[in-house]
Residue frames as a rotation matrix with the C-alpha (Angstrom) as fourth column:
MET 1
-0.672 0.598 0.437 28.13
0.241 0.735 -0.634 44.28
-0.700 -0.321 -0.638 -40.21
GLU 2
-0.885 0.374 -0.276 25.73
-0.396 -0.296 0.869 43.87
0.244 0.879 0.410 -43.12
MET 3
-0.433 0.818 0.378 21.97
-0.287 0.273 -0.918 43.49
-0.854 -0.506 0.117 -42.69
LYS 4
-0.977 0.063 0.206 20.42
0.211 0.479 0.852 41.20
-0.045 0.875 -0.481 -45.31
GLU 5
-0.171 0.958 0.229 16.86
0.214 -0.191 0.958 41.78
0.962 0.213 -0.172 -44.16
LYS 6
0.234 0.309 0.922 15.07
-0.729 -0.572 0.376 42.91
0.644 -0.760 0.091 -41.03
ASN 7
0.634 -0.008 0.773 16.59
-0.721 0.355 0.595 41.24
-0.279 -0.935 0.220 -37.95
VAL 8
0.845 -0.457 0.279 19.21
0.505 0.853 -0.133 39.29
-0.177 0.253 0.951 -39.98
PHE 9
0.726 -0.661 -0.188 22.80
-0.631 -0.750 0.197 40.44
-0.272 -0.024 -0.962 -39.60
VAL 10
0.849 -0.523 0.066 25.66
0.493 0.743 -0.453 38.95
0.188 0.418 0.889 -41.65
MET 11
0.659 -0.656 -0.369 29.10
0.038 -0.460 0.887 39.69
-0.752 -0.598 -0.278 -40.23
ASP 12
0.894 -0.326 0.308 31.26
0.338 0.038 -0.940 41.08
0.295 0.945 0.144 -43.02
HIS 13
0.741 -0.668 0.074 34.17
-0.556 -0.549 0.624 42.04
-0.376 -0.503 -0.778 -40.75
PRO 14
0.373 -0.651 -0.661 37.50
-0.734 0.229 -0.640 41.06
0.568 0.724 -0.392 -42.39
LEU 15
-0.601 -0.639 0.481 38.74
-0.799 0.455 -0.394 39.11
0.032 -0.620 -0.784 -39.35
ILE 16
0.031 0.700 0.714 35.56
-0.490 0.633 -0.600 37.02
-0.871 -0.331 0.363 -39.23
GLN 17
0.840 0.324 -0.435 35.64
-0.524 0.272 -0.807 36.35
-0.143 0.906 0.399 -42.97
HIS 18
-0.027 -0.940 -0.340 39.32
-0.857 0.197 -0.476 35.35
0.514 0.278 -0.811 -42.83
LYS 19
-0.662 -0.206 0.721 38.73
-0.655 0.626 -0.423 32.92
-0.364 -0.752 -0.549 -39.96
LEU 20
0.365 0.884 0.294 35.64
-0.506 0.453 -0.734 31.54
-0.782 0.119 0.612 -41.67
ALA 21
0.550 -0.239 -0.800 37.66
-0.779 0.198 -0.595 30.72
0.300 0.951 -0.077 -44.81
ILE 22
-0.584 -0.811 -0.045 40.11
-0.706 0.534 -0.464 28.63
0.401 -0.239 -0.884 -42.74
LEU 23
-0.398 0.534 0.746 37.20
-0.612 0.451 -0.649 27.04
-0.683 -0.715 0.147 -40.86
ARG 24
0.619 0.720 -0.314 35.67
-0.690 0.308 -0.655 25.81
-0.375 0.622 0.687 -44.12
ASP 25
-0.004 -0.729 -0.685 38.89
-0.923 0.267 -0.278 24.18
0.385 0.631 -0.673 -45.33
GLU 26
0.864 0.389 -0.319 38.70
-0.290 0.904 0.315 20.37
0.411 -0.180 0.894 -45.12
ARG 27
0.115 -0.916 -0.384 42.40
0.344 0.400 -0.850 20.33
0.932 -0.034 0.361 -44.18
THR 28
-0.200 -0.141 0.969 41.80
-0.709 -0.662 -0.243 22.29
0.676 -0.736 0.033 -40.95
GLY 29
-0.603 -0.157 -0.782 42.30
0.255 0.891 -0.375 19.94
0.756 -0.426 -0.498 -38.00
THR 30
0.258 0.812 -0.524 40.17
0.748 0.176 0.640 19.52
0.612 -0.557 -0.562 -34.89
LYS 31
-0.132 -0.374 -0.918 42.27
0.917 -0.398 0.030 21.72
-0.376 -0.838 0.395 -32.59
GLN 32
-0.959 -0.272 -0.082 42.41
0.216 -0.886 0.409 24.65
-0.184 0.375 0.909 -35.00
PHE 33
-0.470 0.861 0.196 38.76
0.308 -0.048 0.950 24.22
0.827 0.507 -0.242 -35.98
ARG 34
0.247 0.550 -0.798 37.69
0.930 0.098 0.355 24.35
0.273 -0.829 -0.488 -32.33
GLU 35
-0.427 -0.508 -0.748 39.79
0.697 -0.712 0.085 27.47
-0.575 -0.485 0.658 -31.71
LEU 36
-0.968 0.049 0.245 38.40
0.156 -0.647 0.747 29.20
0.195 0.761 0.619 -34.80
VAL 37
-0.092 0.994 -0.060 34.78
0.600 0.104 0.794 28.53
0.795 0.037 -0.605 -33.83
SER 38
0.230 0.116 -0.966 35.47
0.951 -0.237 0.198 30.06
-0.206 -0.965 -0.164 -30.42
GLU 39
-0.706 -0.581 -0.405 37.24
0.472 -0.812 0.344 33.09
-0.528 0.052 0.847 -31.93
ILE 40
-0.768 0.503 0.396 34.47
0.236 -0.353 0.905 33.71
0.595 0.789 0.153 -34.46
ALA 41
0.190 0.872 -0.452 31.87
0.818 0.113 0.563 33.44
0.542 -0.477 -0.692 -31.68
MET 42
-0.108 -0.306 -0.946 33.77
0.834 -0.546 0.081 36.05
-0.541 -0.780 0.315 -29.64
LEU 43
-0.961 -0.273 -0.053 33.91
0.191 -0.788 0.585 38.46
-0.201 0.552 0.809 -32.57
MET 44
-0.459 0.871 0.174 30.22
0.361 0.004 0.932 37.90
0.812 0.491 -0.317 -33.29
CYS 45
0.150 0.470 -0.870 29.39
0.985 0.005 0.173 38.51
0.086 -0.882 -0.462 -29.64
TYR 46
-0.697 -0.488 -0.525 31.09
0.521 -0.848 0.097 41.90
-0.493 -0.206 0.845 -29.90
GLU 47
-0.924 0.363 0.122 28.63
-0.111 -0.559 0.822 42.89
0.367 0.745 0.557 -32.64
SER 48
-0.233 0.921 -0.311 25.52
0.432 0.385 0.815 41.24
0.871 0.056 -0.488 -31.19
THR 49
0.041 0.205 -0.978 25.93
0.994 -0.107 0.019 43.08
-0.101 -0.973 -0.209 -27.86
ARG 50
-0.743 -0.438 0.506 26.24
0.554 -0.827 0.098 46.49
0.375 0.353 0.857 -29.50
ASP 51
-0.191 0.774 0.603 22.74
-0.096 -0.626 0.774 47.56
0.977 0.090 0.194 -28.36
LEU 52
-0.012 0.160 -0.987 23.13
0.910 0.411 0.056 46.70
0.414 -0.898 -0.150 -24.66
PRO 53
0.761 0.385 0.522 22.09
0.195 -0.903 0.382 49.68
0.619 -0.188 -0.763 -22.51
LEU 54
-0.335 -0.927 -0.169 24.70
0.636 -0.090 -0.766 51.71
0.695 -0.364 0.620 -20.62
ALA 55
0.829 0.475 -0.296 24.65
0.535 -0.518 0.667 53.70
0.163 -0.712 -0.683 -17.40
GLU 56
0.301 -0.725 0.620 26.88
-0.081 -0.667 -0.741 56.66
0.950 0.172 -0.259 -16.55
VAL 57
0.802 -0.156 -0.577 29.26
0.597 0.256 0.760 56.39
0.029 -0.954 0.298 -13.58
ASP 58
0.694 -0.659 0.290 32.08
-0.621 -0.752 -0.222 58.45
0.364 -0.026 -0.931 -12.12
VAL 59
0.791 -0.528 -0.310 35.40
0.567 0.823 0.044 56.64
0.232 -0.210 0.950 -11.78
LYS 60
0.817 -0.569 -0.095 38.37
-0.417 -0.696 0.585 58.02
-0.399 -0.438 -0.806 -9.85
THR 61
0.763 -0.645 -0.036 41.51
0.341 0.449 -0.826 57.64
0.549 0.618 0.563 -11.93
PRO 62
0.103 -0.802 -0.588 45.05
0.984 -0.003 0.177 58.34
-0.144 -0.597 0.789 -10.64
VAL 63
-0.797 -0.447 0.406 44.66
0.546 -0.821 0.169 61.83
0.258 0.356 0.898 -12.17
ASP 64
-0.794 0.601 0.091 41.03
-0.608 -0.783 -0.132 62.95
-0.008 -0.160 0.987 -11.87
ILE 65
-0.251 0.817 0.519 37.38
-0.100 0.511 -0.853 61.86
-0.963 -0.266 -0.047 -12.02
ALA 66
-0.983 -0.034 -0.183 36.34
-0.185 0.126 0.975 60.21
-0.010 0.991 -0.130 -15.31
HIS 67
-0.058 0.998 0.015 32.74
-0.751 -0.034 -0.660 60.30
-0.658 -0.050 0.751 -16.45
ALA 68
-0.895 -0.411 -0.171 32.49
-0.434 0.720 0.542 56.74
-0.100 0.560 -0.823 -17.77
LYS 69
0.156 0.953 -0.258 29.87
-0.972 0.195 0.133 54.24
0.177 0.230 0.957 -18.90
VAL 70
-0.868 -0.329 0.371 29.16
-0.408 0.899 -0.160 50.69
-0.281 -0.290 -0.915 -17.74
LEU 71
-0.690 0.657 -0.304 26.58
0.185 0.565 0.804 48.07
0.700 0.499 -0.511 -18.63
ALA 72
-0.463 0.586 0.664 23.26
-0.751 -0.658 0.057 49.04
0.470 -0.473 0.745 -17.09
GLY 73
-0.524 0.169 0.835 22.79
-0.728 0.419 -0.542 46.01
-0.442 -0.892 -0.096 -14.89
ARG 74
0.421 0.707 -0.569 21.35
-0.892 0.437 -0.118 43.71
0.165 0.557 0.814 -17.55
LYS 75
0.001 -0.345 0.939 21.64
-0.456 0.835 0.308 40.01
-0.890 -0.428 -0.157 -16.79
MET 76
0.074 -0.048 -0.996 22.69
-0.989 0.128 -0.079 37.70
0.131 0.991 -0.038 -19.60
ALA 77
0.300 0.027 0.954 22.47
-0.314 0.947 0.072 34.00
-0.901 -0.322 0.292 -20.39
ILE 78
-0.390 -0.469 -0.792 24.30
-0.920 0.166 0.354 31.92
-0.035 0.867 -0.497 -22.96
VAL 79
0.303 0.574 0.761 22.43
-0.448 0.791 -0.417 28.86
-0.841 -0.215 0.497 -24.24
PRO 80
-0.655 -0.534 -0.534 24.25
-0.734 0.282 0.618 26.48
-0.180 0.797 -0.577 -26.61
ILE 81
0.663 0.731 -0.159 22.24
-0.746 0.629 -0.218 23.93
-0.059 0.263 0.963 -28.56
LEU 82
-0.043 -0.708 0.705 24.03
-0.514 0.621 0.592 20.65
-0.857 -0.337 -0.390 -27.77
ARG 83
0.577 -0.704 -0.415 26.37
0.708 0.178 0.683 19.50
-0.407 -0.688 0.601 -28.87
ALA 84
0.029 -0.663 0.748 27.93
0.924 -0.267 -0.273 21.74
0.381 0.699 0.605 -31.51
GLY 85
0.662 0.314 0.680 26.83
0.137 -0.944 0.302 24.94
0.737 -0.107 -0.668 -29.77
LEU 86
0.848 -0.398 -0.350 29.28
0.417 0.092 0.904 24.14
-0.328 -0.913 0.244 -26.97
GLY 87
0.021 -0.911 0.411 32.09
1.000 0.025 0.004 25.15
-0.013 0.411 0.912 -29.30
MET 88
-0.016 0.047 0.999 30.89
0.415 -0.909 0.050 28.76
0.910 0.415 -0.005 -29.23
VAL 89
0.785 0.504 -0.361 30.44
0.506 -0.185 0.842 29.13
0.358 -0.844 -0.400 -25.46
ASP 90
0.191 -0.781 -0.594 33.99
0.884 -0.127 0.451 29.99
-0.428 -0.611 0.666 -24.37
GLY 91
-0.608 -0.422 0.673 34.34
0.724 -0.643 0.250 32.68
0.327 0.639 0.696 -27.00
VAL 92
0.196 0.773 0.603 31.19
0.222 -0.634 0.741 34.43
0.955 -0.011 -0.296 -25.79
LEU 93
0.813 0.099 -0.574 32.14
0.571 0.061 0.819 33.98
0.116 -0.993 -0.007 -22.13
ASN 94
-0.262 -0.964 -0.038 35.46
0.965 -0.260 -0.039 35.69
0.028 -0.047 0.999 -22.83
LEU 95
-0.655 0.060 0.753 33.50
0.200 -0.947 0.250 38.90
0.729 0.314 0.609 -23.45
ILE 96
0.073 0.738 0.671 30.67
-0.728 -0.420 0.542 38.46
0.681 -0.528 0.507 -20.94
PRO 97
-0.673 -0.524 -0.522 32.15
-0.111 0.769 -0.629 36.27
0.731 -0.365 -0.576 -18.17
SER 98
-0.842 0.385 0.378 29.33
-0.446 -0.104 -0.889 37.01
-0.303 -0.917 0.259 -15.73
ALA 99
-0.124 0.847 -0.517 26.72
-0.918 0.099 0.383 35.40
0.376 0.522 0.766 -17.98
ARG 100
-0.064 0.218 0.974 24.94
-0.550 0.807 -0.216 32.26
-0.833 -0.549 0.068 -16.80
VAL 101
-0.710 -0.236 -0.664 25.03
-0.694 0.396 0.601 29.22
0.121 0.887 -0.445 -19.09
GLY 102
0.240 0.804 0.544 21.99
-0.634 0.554 -0.540 27.10
-0.735 -0.216 0.642 -19.86
HIS 103
-0.869 -0.494 -0.036 21.91
-0.358 0.576 0.735 24.04
-0.342 0.651 -0.677 -22.12
ILE 104
0.328 0.945 0.008 19.37
-0.691 0.245 -0.680 22.70
-0.645 0.218 0.733 -24.54
GLY 105
-0.666 -0.619 0.417 19.88
-0.268 0.720 0.640 19.29
-0.697 0.314 -0.645 -26.15
MET 106
0.570 0.799 -0.193 18.49
-0.495 0.147 -0.856 18.45
-0.656 0.583 0.479 -29.56
TYR 107
-0.628 -0.724 0.284 19.46
-0.077 0.421 0.904 16.14
-0.774 0.546 -0.321 -32.38
ARG 108
-0.152 0.532 -0.833 18.28
-0.953 -0.302 -0.019 15.85
-0.262 0.791 0.553 -35.95
ASP 109
0.344 0.356 0.869 16.46
-0.132 0.934 -0.331 12.66
-0.930 0.000 0.369 -36.90
PRO 110
-0.644 -0.761 -0.079 18.44
-0.176 0.047 0.983 11.25
-0.745 0.647 -0.164 -39.86
GLU 111
-0.619 0.469 0.630 15.28
0.768 0.531 0.359 10.23
-0.166 0.706 -0.689 -41.72
THR 112
0.440 0.894 0.089 12.85
0.898 -0.435 -0.070 13.07
-0.023 0.111 -0.994 -41.06
HIS 113
-0.427 -0.728 0.537 15.54
0.638 -0.663 -0.392 15.77
0.641 0.175 0.747 -40.50
MET 114
0.470 0.667 0.578 13.32
-0.065 -0.627 0.776 17.05
0.880 -0.402 -0.252 -37.68
PRO 115
-0.476 -0.719 0.506 14.72
-0.542 -0.213 -0.813 18.02
0.693 -0.661 -0.288 -34.25
VAL 116
0.417 0.511 -0.751 14.25
0.356 0.669 0.653 15.76
0.836 -0.540 0.097 -31.22
ASP 117
0.254 -0.279 0.926 14.58
-0.744 -0.668 0.002 17.26
0.618 -0.690 -0.377 -27.70
TYR 118
0.358 -0.115 -0.927 16.46
0.396 0.918 0.039 15.29
0.846 -0.381 0.374 -25.04
TYR 119
-0.190 -0.462 -0.866 17.81
0.982 -0.079 -0.173 17.82
0.011 -0.883 0.468 -22.46
CYS 120
0.169 0.215 0.962 16.98
0.263 -0.950 0.167 21.30
0.950 0.225 -0.217 -21.12
LYS 121
0.228 -0.168 -0.959 18.55
0.970 -0.040 0.238 23.08
-0.079 -0.985 0.154 -18.11
MET 122
0.096 -0.074 0.993 18.27
0.456 -0.883 -0.110 26.85
0.885 0.463 -0.051 -17.72
PRO 123
-0.945 -0.325 0.034 18.95
0.155 -0.536 -0.830 29.60
0.288 -0.779 0.557 -15.14
ALA 124
-0.431 0.828 -0.360 15.93
0.863 0.262 -0.431 30.02
-0.263 -0.497 -0.827 -12.86
ASP 125
0.097 0.443 -0.891 15.52
0.231 -0.881 -0.413 33.71
-0.968 -0.166 -0.188 -13.73
LEU 126
-0.493 -0.356 0.794 15.60
0.793 0.190 0.578 33.29
-0.357 0.915 0.189 -17.50
GLU 127
0.412 0.789 0.456 12.83
0.899 -0.434 -0.062 35.85
0.149 0.436 -0.888 -18.01
GLU 128
0.830 -0.140 -0.539 15.10
0.139 -0.885 0.444 38.57
-0.539 -0.444 -0.715 -16.58
ARG 129
-0.062 -0.997 0.054 18.03
0.146 0.044 0.988 37.84
-0.987 0.069 0.143 -18.89
ASP 130
0.393 -0.034 -0.919 19.19
-0.890 -0.266 -0.370 38.70
-0.232 0.963 -0.135 -22.39
VAL 131
0.429 -0.146 0.891 19.54
-0.033 0.984 0.177 35.23
-0.903 -0.106 0.417 -23.91
PHE 132
-0.003 -0.517 -0.856 22.11
-0.980 -0.170 0.106 34.39
-0.200 0.839 -0.506 -26.58
LEU 133
0.711 0.306 0.632 21.23
-0.183 0.950 -0.255 31.09
-0.679 0.066 0.732 -28.29
LEU 134
-0.071 -0.891 -0.448 24.25
-0.880 -0.155 0.449 29.48
-0.470 0.427 -0.773 -29.95
ASP 135
0.519 0.081 0.851 24.54
0.222 0.949 -0.226 26.90
-0.825 0.306 0.475 -32.74
PRO 136
-0.486 -0.837 -0.253 27.25
-0.007 -0.285 0.958 26.92
-0.874 0.468 0.133 -35.45
MET 137
-0.986 0.083 0.146 24.89
0.159 0.188 0.969 25.83
0.053 0.979 -0.198 -38.24
LEU 138
-0.206 0.967 -0.148 21.42
-0.413 -0.224 -0.883 27.02
-0.887 -0.121 0.446 -39.26
ALA 139
-0.969 -0.201 0.144 20.53
0.011 0.549 0.836 24.37
-0.247 0.811 -0.530 -41.84
THR 140
-0.457 0.880 0.131 16.84
0.672 0.246 0.698 23.42
0.582 0.407 -0.704 -42.00
GLY 141
-0.552 0.189 0.812 16.21
-0.431 -0.898 -0.084 25.73
0.714 -0.396 0.578 -39.06
GLY 142
0.289 0.795 -0.533 14.25
0.047 0.545 0.837 23.07
0.956 -0.267 0.120 -37.17
SER 143
-0.037 -0.376 -0.926 16.46
0.917 0.355 -0.181 22.86
0.397 -0.856 0.331 -34.09
ALA 144
-0.929 -0.367 0.045 16.85
0.329 -0.877 -0.349 26.62
0.167 -0.310 0.936 -33.74
VAL 145
-0.373 0.877 0.303 13.11
-0.414 -0.449 0.792 27.24
0.830 0.170 0.531 -34.19
ASP 146
0.425 0.529 -0.735 12.29
0.346 0.655 0.672 24.59
0.837 -0.540 0.095 -31.59
ALA 147
-0.359 -0.660 -0.660 14.95
0.887 -0.021 -0.461 25.90
0.291 -0.751 0.592 -29.19
VAL 148
-0.919 0.063 0.390 13.60
-0.103 -0.991 -0.082 29.46
0.382 -0.116 0.917 -29.34
SER 149
0.048 0.998 -0.046 10.05
-0.316 0.059 0.947 28.17
0.948 -0.031 0.318 -28.81
ARG 150
0.285 -0.014 -0.958 11.26
0.729 0.653 0.207 26.28
0.623 -0.758 0.196 -25.74
LEU 151
-0.754 -0.621 -0.212 13.06
0.622 -0.574 -0.532 29.36
0.209 -0.533 0.820 -24.39
LYS 152
-0.637 0.602 0.481 9.92
-0.420 -0.794 0.439 31.44
0.647 0.078 0.759 -24.83
GLU 153
0.341 0.761 -0.552 7.88
0.091 0.558 0.825 28.76
0.936 -0.332 0.121 -23.00
LEU 154
0.047 -0.447 -0.893 10.36
0.944 0.313 -0.107 29.07
0.327 -0.838 0.437 -20.12
GLY 155
0.640 0.388 -0.663 9.83
0.648 -0.737 0.195 32.83
-0.413 -0.554 -0.723 -19.96
ALA 156
-0.474 -0.877 -0.073 12.66
0.676 -0.416 0.608 34.27
-0.564 0.239 0.791 -22.07
LYS 157
0.618 0.738 -0.270 11.65
0.456 -0.616 -0.642 37.65
-0.641 0.274 -0.717 -23.48
ARG 158
0.646 -0.492 -0.584 14.88
-0.700 -0.687 -0.196 38.93
-0.304 0.536 -0.788 -25.08
ILE 159
0.463 -0.420 0.781 16.55
0.306 0.902 0.304 36.35
-0.832 0.098 0.546 -27.34
LYS 160
0.389 -0.409 -0.825 19.26
-0.886 -0.412 -0.214 36.62
-0.252 0.814 -0.523 -29.99
PHE 161
0.848 -0.099 0.520 20.41
0.175 0.980 -0.098 33.70
-0.500 0.174 0.848 -32.16
MET 162
0.264 -0.850 -0.456 24.06
-0.869 -0.415 0.269 33.39
-0.418 0.325 -0.848 -33.19
CYS 163
0.777 -0.107 0.620 25.30
0.271 0.946 -0.176 30.93
-0.568 0.305 0.765 -35.81
VAL 164
-0.279 -0.942 -0.185 28.45
0.031 -0.202 0.979 30.67
-0.960 0.268 0.086 -37.89
ILE 165
-0.982 -0.025 -0.186 26.82
-0.186 -0.014 0.982 29.62
-0.027 1.000 0.009 -41.17
ALA 166
-0.185 0.975 0.119 23.20
-0.237 0.073 -0.969 29.79
-0.954 -0.208 0.218 -42.32
ALA 167
-0.826 0.110 0.554 21.39
0.549 0.381 0.744 28.31
-0.129 0.918 -0.375 -45.31
PRO 168
-0.833 0.542 0.107 18.63
-0.453 -0.781 0.430 30.35
0.317 0.310 0.896 -46.99
GLU 169
-0.134 0.821 -0.555 16.10
0.068 0.566 0.821 27.60
0.989 0.072 -0.132 -46.23
GLY 170
-0.198 -0.017 -0.980 16.89
0.930 0.313 -0.193 27.64
0.310 -0.950 -0.046 -42.52
LEU 171
-0.956 -0.188 -0.225 16.97
0.248 -0.927 -0.281 31.41
-0.156 -0.324 0.933 -42.35
LYS 172
-0.600 0.799 0.051 13.55
-0.406 -0.359 0.840 31.61
0.689 0.483 0.540 -44.00
ALA 173
0.057 0.627 -0.777 12.06
0.450 0.679 0.581 29.02
0.891 -0.383 -0.244 -41.63
PHE 174
-0.453 -0.326 -0.830 13.56
0.890 -0.108 -0.443 30.75
0.054 -0.939 0.339 -38.58
THR 175
-0.997 0.008 -0.083 12.53
-0.001 -0.997 -0.078 34.31
-0.083 -0.078 0.993 -39.44
GLU 176
-0.381 0.921 -0.083 9.00
-0.299 -0.038 0.954 33.20
0.875 0.388 0.289 -40.31
ALA 177
0.144 0.421 -0.896 8.63
0.653 0.640 0.405 31.31
0.743 -0.643 -0.183 -37.01
HIS 178
0.334 -0.134 -0.933 10.34
0.867 -0.345 0.360 33.94
-0.370 -0.929 0.001 -34.84
PRO 179
0.342 -0.179 0.923 10.42
0.662 -0.652 -0.371 37.33
0.667 0.737 -0.105 -36.60
ASP 180
0.924 0.069 0.377 11.11
-0.194 -0.764 0.615 39.00
0.330 -0.642 -0.692 -33.24
VAL 181
0.702 -0.701 0.126 14.45
0.215 0.378 0.901 37.20
-0.679 -0.605 0.416 -32.71
PRO 182
0.599 -0.555 -0.577 17.54
-0.785 -0.549 -0.286 38.75
-0.158 0.625 -0.765 -34.35
VAL 183
0.871 -0.379 0.314 19.87
0.419 0.905 -0.072 36.38
-0.257 0.194 0.947 -36.22
TYR 184
0.504 -0.806 -0.310 23.62
-0.781 -0.579 0.234 36.97
-0.368 0.124 -0.922 -36.36
CYS 185
0.820 -0.260 0.510 25.71
0.357 0.929 -0.100 34.82
-0.448 0.264 0.854 -38.72
ALA 186
-0.031 -0.933 -0.358 29.23
-0.143 -0.350 0.926 34.89
-0.989 0.080 -0.122 -40.15
GLY 187
-0.914 -0.284 -0.289 28.22
-0.322 0.076 0.944 33.49
-0.247 0.956 -0.161 -43.54
LEU 188
0.201 0.976 0.088 25.05
-0.505 0.180 -0.844 33.01
-0.839 0.125 0.529 -45.59
ASP 189
-0.714 -0.602 0.357 25.55
-0.110 0.601 0.792 30.05
-0.691 0.526 -0.496 -47.92
ASP 190
-0.848 0.233 -0.477 23.89
-0.518 -0.171 0.838 28.87
0.114 0.957 0.265 -51.12
HIS 191
0.190 0.938 -0.289 21.49
-0.803 0.318 0.504 26.00
0.565 0.136 0.814 -50.35
LEU 192
0.011 -0.097 0.995 20.88
-0.714 0.696 0.076 22.66
-0.700 -0.711 -0.061 -48.62
ASN 193
-0.700 -0.244 -0.671 21.70
-0.662 0.575 0.481 19.40
0.269 0.781 -0.564 -50.38
GLU 194
0.062 0.801 -0.595 19.54
-0.401 0.566 0.721 16.26
0.914 0.194 0.356 -50.39
HIS 195
-0.128 -0.183 -0.975 20.95
0.717 0.662 -0.218 15.29
0.685 -0.727 0.046 -46.98
ALA 196
0.849 0.518 0.103 20.04
0.361 -0.712 0.602 18.70
0.385 -0.474 -0.792 -45.50
TYR 197
0.101 -0.879 -0.466 23.70
0.860 -0.159 0.486 19.74
-0.501 -0.449 0.740 -45.27
ILE 198
0.712 0.113 -0.693 24.65
-0.061 -0.974 -0.220 23.34
-0.700 0.199 -0.686 -46.00
VAL 199
0.249 -0.603 0.758 26.42
0.951 0.302 -0.072 23.87
-0.186 0.738 0.649 -49.35
PRO 200
0.187 -0.778 -0.600 29.27
-0.259 0.550 -0.794 24.80
0.948 0.304 -0.099 -49.54
GLY 201
0.928 0.363 0.085 29.19
-0.170 0.208 0.963 24.81
0.332 -0.908 0.255 -45.72
LEU 202
-0.023 -0.956 0.292 31.98
-0.935 -0.083 -0.344 23.29
0.353 -0.281 -0.893 -43.65
GLY 203
-0.552 -0.101 -0.828 30.80
-0.007 0.993 -0.117 19.73
0.834 -0.059 -0.549 -43.03
ASP 204
0.512 0.695 -0.505 29.38
0.484 0.253 0.838 18.55
0.710 -0.673 -0.207 -39.71
ALA 205
0.205 -0.441 0.874 30.33
-0.502 -0.814 -0.293 21.22
0.840 -0.379 -0.389 -37.16
GLY 206
0.748 0.130 0.651 29.92
-0.657 0.288 0.697 18.92
-0.097 -0.949 0.300 -34.16
ASP 207
0.891 -0.434 0.135 32.14
0.448 0.889 -0.096 16.23
-0.078 0.146 0.986 -35.65
ARG 208
0.318 -0.811 0.492 34.80
0.447 -0.329 -0.832 18.75
0.836 0.485 0.258 -36.60
ILE 209
0.360 -0.137 0.923 34.74
-0.691 -0.704 0.165 20.45
0.627 -0.697 -0.348 -33.18
PHE 210
0.529 -0.017 0.848 34.97
-0.768 0.414 0.488 17.23
-0.360 -0.910 0.206 -31.17
GLY 211
-0.449 -0.828 -0.336 36.92
-0.891 0.386 0.239 15.04
-0.068 0.407 -0.911 -33.61
THR 212
-0.308 0.438 0.844 34.17
-0.100 0.868 -0.487 12.45
-0.946 -0.235 -0.224 -34.08
LYS 213
-0.966 0.027 -0.258 32.65
-0.253 0.110 0.961 10.88
0.054 0.994 -0.100 -37.15
C-alpha cells in the first residue's frame, strides 16, 4: 500500500493492479466486470481495516490453550453510494459479514455535474460504527463530499472512503472538504475530461456493472 499524501492510500498490491487492468479493458463484459469490482473491493477492505483494534482471548484448541486475538467489539457499517457503489458491497461483506448496510442515493446532474440527493437509509446507531463509504469512481468528488457531509450530519464519527479509481481533481476536492476521512483507492488517474469523466478511467462504472447504457 502506497500513501500519496496524508490520509490518501493507493493500493499498489499486484493482485489489485492486475484486476484493475482487466477492469479498464473495454472488452471486459458485464459479468466479469461486476466480479472484478467485488474482488477489488474485498482486497481493498483487507487493507482499509488494518487499523481495527484487537482484544486478546484464550481459545481452547484440540491440543492446548491458544492466546489469540479477535476484533475488539467495534461495530461496522457499509454505505454504498447508489447505484455504482452497490457493486462493491458483496466484496466488503465477504470480509466483514456482520456489518450493517446503509444506502445513500445520489446522481450527477448532466449539466452542472453537481450531486443531487434522492435517498438515504442508515443503521440507527451510525454514530457507534466504523463507516466504510463505497463508490467505484471519485471524479469531481461532489457526490463523495456530499455523502460524507450527510453521514456526519447523521452522527457518523469514524468514516473511511473506498473507491476503485480517483481523479486528481476529485481527490483534491475531497481531501480539502474532509481532511479527517481517509481515502483508499486502487488507481489514481491523470485528469477529468470536458464531460467530467476520469481519463483514462474505465468508462461509466454503473453502466458497466449493471449492463445499462
